[in-house]
N, C-alpha and C positions, 0 to 999 in steps of 0.2 A: 803785752801791755797789761798793767794791773787792772783787774776787774773792779769796777766801782759799784755798780748795782745793775743787775740784769733787768732791762725793761722789755726784753724780747719774750713776752708772755704769750702763750698759746690760748686762744679762746676755747673755753670748754663749756659744754652744756650739760647740766646735771640731769641725770636720769632718776626719776623717783618712782617707787612702787609702794603699794600699801598692802598690809596683810601678809600672812604667811603662806596662804594657798595661792599657787600660781594662777588658778582660775579667777581669783578675785583681784589680780593685779591690774592696775590701770595701764593703758597703752603708753609705750615709751614716747617721751617728747623728742621730736626729731631735731629741734633747734632751727627755727626759721629766722629769716632776716628781721621779721617783725619783733621777735624776741630779742635778737641781737641789738636792736636799736630802741628797746623799750624803756631804757633809762640812760642817764649820763654815764653811770658806771659800766653798764654793759657795752655802750658805744665806745668807751675808752678802752675796754678790753679788746674790742674788734680792731681798734687802731693799733694796739700793741701787737696783735696778731699779724698786722702788716709788716712789722719789723722781723717776724720770725723767719722770713725768707732770706735774711742777710747771710751771705757766705761766711763760713766758719774760718775766718782768717788766721786765728791763732791755733788751729788744729793742724797737726802735721799732714793729715789726709784731707784737710778742709779745702785748701786752695793750692793746687800744685804749682802755680806760678811763683808762689812764695817759698816753696819747699822742694825745689829740684827741677822743675820744668823750665830751666833757664841755664845761663852760663855762670850763675853766681853760686850755686849749691850743687854738691854731689852727694850721692847716697851710697851707703855701704853695699857692696855686692851681696852680702850675706842676708840682707832683708828680702823676704819673699814678696812678690807683688800682690799676692792674695791677702796679705795682712797690711803691709805698708803700701797701699795702692796708689799713693801719690807717685810712686816709682814708675807706674805705668806710663804716665806722661813724660817722666824723666828719660825713659828709654825709647820714646817715640811710638808707643803702641796705642795711643788714644785714637779712636776712629769714630766716624759719624754713625756707623752701623752698630757699633758696640761701645758706646761711650761710658767710660768710667766717671767722667765729669760732664755734666750737662747743665748749663745755666739757662738754656733756651726754654725747656719744657720739663715735664715730669717724667719723661722717658728715661728709663734706666737700662744699664747693660743687661742684655738677655742672658749672658753667661755668668755674670757676677752681680746679680741684682742686690745682694745683701752687702756688697762691698763697693759702693760707688756713691757719688753725690749727684742728685738731681735737684737743683735749686729752684727751677721753675719760675724764673723772674717775670715771665709774661703773666703767669698766674698771680704773682705778687702785684703787678701793675693793675690787673683786673680788680683785685680785692681793694686796692686803694681807690679806684674809681667808684666801686660799689659803696665804699664808705662816704666819699664826697657827695654822692647823689642822695644820701639818706641822713647825713649828720644834722642838717638843719631841721629835720622833722622830729628829732628826739625830744620827748616831753621834758620840760624844765631846763633845757640846756640854755646857758647864757650866751650872749654875743661874744664875750671874751673866750669862752670855751670853743665856740664854733671856729673862731679865728685861729686859736691855738691848734685844735685838732686838725682843721683843714690844711693849715700851713705845713704840718708834719706830713700829711698824706701827699700833698702836692710835691714836697721835697722828695719823698720816697719815689714818686713816679719818675721824676727827673733823674734821681740817683740810680734807680734800677735800669733805666734806659742807658745811662752812662756806663754802668757795669757791662751791659750787653755790647755797647759800642766798643769798649776797651778790649773785649774778648773776641768779638766777631767782625769788627769793622762795620760796614753798612748793615743796617738792621731794619726791621719793621717798626714803624712808629705808630704807637697807639694813643689816640687823643680822646678816647671816650670808653665807656663801658659797652662792649660789644654784646648785643643780644645773643642768647644761647642758641636761638634758632636762625641766626644770620646765615646767609648764603652768598655765593659769588665772591666778588672782590672784597666785600666787607668781612667775610669770614676768612678769606685767604689773601690778605693784602701783600703787596710786593715789598721787597727790600728797597729802601730808598738810598740815594747816593750819600756817600760819607759826609760831604760838606753840608748837605741838607740836614742830616742827622745832628751834626754838631751845632748848627744854627738853631734847630728846634729845641735841643736840650738846653742850650745857653739861654734861649728865650724863657724857658720854663724856670730856670734857676734865677734869672733876673726878676721874673714875676714874683717868685716866692720869697726871695731874700729879704725885702723890706717887711714882710709879715712875720719873719722869725725873730726871736729875741737875740740881743747881742751876746748874752751868756745864758747858760742853764744852771739851775740850782743843783746841789750835790746829788739829789735823788733822781736827776734827769740827765746825767752826763752823756747818756747814749742818744739823747734827742738832738736834732740839728740846731745850728745857730746861723746867723747871717754870715759869719766868717767861714763856716763850713760850706755853705752854698757857693760863696764866691771863690773859695779855695778849690772846690771841685771844678768849677767853670774854668778857672785858671789852668789847672792841670790838663783838662780836656783840650783847651785851645793850644796848649804847648804840644800835645800829641799831634794835633791837626797841622801845626806849623812845621813839625819835624820832617826830615827827608823820608820817613817811613810812609807818610800819607800826602806829602806836599810835592806833587809832580813826579811821583815814582812810576815812570813808564816801564821800567825794567820788570817790575813785579805785576803790575795791574793793567797792562795794555788790553788784555782779553777778559777783564773782570767786569761782567755785565749781568743785569738781571734778566728775567725771562722774556722781557720785551726788547732786549738789546740795548738798554740804557746803560751808559758807562757809570759804574758805581764809585769809582775813585778817579778824581780829575788827574789828567796826565800833564797839566800845565802848572808849572811852579808859580806860586803867588807869594811875593815877599811881604805883602800886607798882612798875611796870616801871622807873621812874627810880631807885627805892631799890635794886632789884636791880643796876642798872648801876653805881650809886655804890658799893655794897658790893664788887662784882667789881673795880672800878677800884682801890679801896683795897687789896684783897687782892693784885692784880697789882703795884701799886707797892711794897708791903711785901716781896713775894717778890723783886722786882728789886733793891731796896736790900740785902736780906739776901745776895744773890748777888754784891754788889759793883758793881752798875750805878749810874750816876749821870749827871746831865746833862753833856754834853761840854764840856770846856774846852780850848781850843787851846793846846798846850804851847809852841808856837814864837812866840806873839805877842810883839811888842816890849814891853819894860818901860816903864811910865810913860804908856801910852796912855790915852785917855779911856774911859769906860764904853761910849759908843756904838761906839768902835773895837773894844773887846773883844767887844761884841755882834756886830759884823761878822765878826770872825775865828771866833768860836765857831759862829755859824750857817753861815758859808761852808764850813767844813771838816767839819761834823758828819756829813754823809752820805758823804764820800769818804775818810775816814781809817779805817784798819784798827784793829781791837781790839788787835793787836800793837803798834800805834803809840800806844796809850794812849786809845783811844776806848772808854770804858766805857758809852756811851749805847746801843750796839748790843746788842739782846737776842737777836734771831734773825737771823743774817746770810743774805741771799740770795747764793748762791755761783755764780750764773751769770755769764757774761761781761758786762761793762759797756761793751764797746767800741762796740756798735752805737748805743746811745742817745746816747753822747757825740759820735759822729760826726754824728748828726742835729741836735743842738742847738747845737753850737759854731759860731761864725761862720766862714764860708769866708774864706780869704785870710790866716790866721794860722799855719796848720801849715807848717812850714819845708819848702820844696821841693815843695809841692803846691798846685795851683790849683783843685782840686775838693774834696778831703777836708780838713776836715769840710764838711758840706753846709749847715748853717744854715737849715733849712726849717721847724723847729718853733719856735713863739713863744708866750709867755704872752699870753692874750687881753687886750684893753683892760680888760675887767672885772677881771681879776686885777691888772693894773698899778695900777688905781685902788683896789683893795681894801686894799692895804698901808696902814698907818697913817702918820700924820705923826710927826715927831721927838718930839712931845708925847704920843704914844700914843693919838691920837684918829683916828677916820675923817676922811678929807680934807674931807668936806662938813660936819663937825661942829666942826672946829678953826677958831676965828675968825681966827687969825693966818695961815691958809694961802692965802687968796685963791682959794677954790674956783671961783668964777665966772670967774676969769681963769687957770685952770690950764693952758690950752693957749696962753697968750700967751708970746711970745718974750722972754727976759730974758738977763742975763749971769750965768754961774756965777762967783761970787766966788772960788772956789778955782782955777779954770783960766783964767778970762777968756774962755771960749768961749761962744757963743750956744747956748742950750738953752731948753726950755719950763719953766715954773714947776712943772709936774707932777713934775719930776725933783729938785727942791730941797726940803730940809727934811723928808725922809722918814725913817722908822725904819730901824735897821741891817739888818733882814731884807730891805728893798727893795733895798739896794745889794749885799747878799750873793746875792740870787736873780735880779735883773733886769739884763740887759745892754741899754744904750741908746746912742744916738748921743752921742759925745764922753765917754762914761764912760772913766775913765783907769785902771781897775784890773781889767781882764779877765785873769785868771791862766790861762796855758796854756803847755805845753812847759817846765815848770820855772820859769817866771817867777812867783814867788809874792809879790813885794812885801815879803818879809821879809829874805831873805839877800842883799841887794844887788841883786836883780832887780826890775825895775819891770814891773807889769802893762801889757798892751797898751792903747792908746787905740783905741776903735772909731770908724770913720768909716762911718756907715750911711746917709748921704744919697745919693739916687739918682745913680748914675754916678760916685761919688766914689772916689778911689784912696787907700788907706792909705799915707801917705808913708814909713812905716817898712818895709813889706813890698812896696810897689809892686803890691799886688793889691787887688781889691775885697772888702769885708767882707760880702758877701751882699746887694748892692744893685744889681747890674748887670742892666738889663732884657734884655740879650742872653744871660744865663745862665739855667740851669734852677733854681738853688737860691738863693732870695732870702728874706729875712725878710718875712712877709706884712703886717706892720704896723709895722716899724721897731724891734721889740724881739726879744730872744733870751733864752733861759734861761742863767743861770750855775749854777743850783742843782745840777745833776748833773755838771757839768764838773769833772774831777779834774786837779789839778796834781801830776804825778808826784813832784816834789821834796818835796812835803809828804806825800802819801799813802804814800810808800814809805820813810818815816823808819825 
């Protein structure tokens, strides 16, 4: 997603010294809480530091569930786990004793401490409570600023709990700033049942939603809105209603806390679906009231077919800024998008470079086959698709090139998201296929050279970066000419 403006600022305390002789130097200022809340500006910086715990969702190594620890993405075998360490989760080597990814605390892998992520979301929650307990005492702060700052901190408390719930299921709920000298149950609270966690987080989101603005100004796209709070609640309740957590006795019959309390209910509850439905409707209504709507590509050529419109709308929905007319974005991730784009775009298209982009992330074959046919049916349910012959070679009637039947007669989302051999519309480096520029044709057969760039497109057996299965993602690739309108 296009970065708007990074509000994830890290609080810094300036160290001052006077004189040239170290004997005359003043003691270093250590940066106390009193100093952090001495002015409105320093308090604002402390709040911005609460955002710095956000997981790095657009970094290849930032969040493995987006980049390979799933059925959706596969990673080239030639990438080493010490460099592309999201692959550790992809191959099932993530462990509690040696975590490459840890959202729970600051504990890092003892064997690869320099190549892992420890987001410490409980530390983030503590920092938010620290902020809430002191913001009203800031000299000169207005009532409006207290409401604005406090609502952001309260949202982050709920959101960080939601992230932990999404990753770990039943979690420890923190409802206050825990004293550093706390002991016993206060210092070591128990994990709570999943349904209790869901209800607690939902209550926090309900509490903070009316305090948040309906929209944010362009300099605060990373700050939450009412629709963001309600949307997260809706997604969480959908997870809770799903078969994964709703009466799943097969997986969770022995899942209990240290006191023997059942952590996930074994009884199916259809009312959870009603709660999810109501929350989704509330979130949609809030989004519409704030001016959000499904994305429509404003630069699409006039007179194109519905399928072509579907391509343009889906292709650019994730990489077009709100300032360029994208009303679909409710809560923008404002971190850099450079890393993930370098990892997924084919090698051999970037002008003047034979290495970047890398092209080592690919949609799995399961995902390639999951997209529908042009008739809106699964490929094994559409009688006109020739499912049993989907890997047979045929001629693409539009290009005259040889390809497999799997690539023909698919829905617009397939062509917007999936890059495959002889696809003719891969947009990169300003070539958007709209303003006179033509997208690149990809040449992904082993050892083949792209005749336009005289480079391989991620298929050279002598190179380190190759597509593991002959496909690449287009989904997150941004064409600057379009996204920077």
